[in-house]
C-alpha positions, 0 to 999 in steps of 0.5 A: 791537152787544156781541156779544164782550161778550155772549159773554165773559158767556154763556161766564161764566154757563155755567162759573158753571152747569156747577158747580151738579149740579142744572143738569149734571141739566138738561142732559142732560134737555134735550136728550134732549128735543130728539127728544120729541114736542111733547105729550110727558107729561114736558115739563111735568115738565121744565119746571117743574125748568128753571123752578125752578133759573132762580129758585132761581140767581137767588134765590141772586144777586139783586145779580149783573149777569146780563144778559138774551141779546139776543134777536137773537143768540139768535136767530141762534144758533138757527136757525146751530145748526140747532137746530129742536125742537118740544119745545123750542118747546113748553118756552118756551110752558110757560115763557112761560105759567108767567112771565104767571100769576107775574105 
């Protein structure tokens, strides 16, 4: 597993994202959503905004060598940080459903 390389890539991507005003607007919303209930009516709009930002970012850098995060590392980070949230789980479900619908 290439954890130092993964961390280096993740840090570079995060710095790049922070330079984007839309990301800076979405980030605190997603943070606030941590405590929302899973059926909160604001979640679909937040998921849509996030997915639109991600799609626009991918279109802007089609040749970018961004790598998909290692699922094991992502799970470890979420578990270690205690980042369990019903709303965040629901956001992930909405994103998966949107991705499945676009195939």
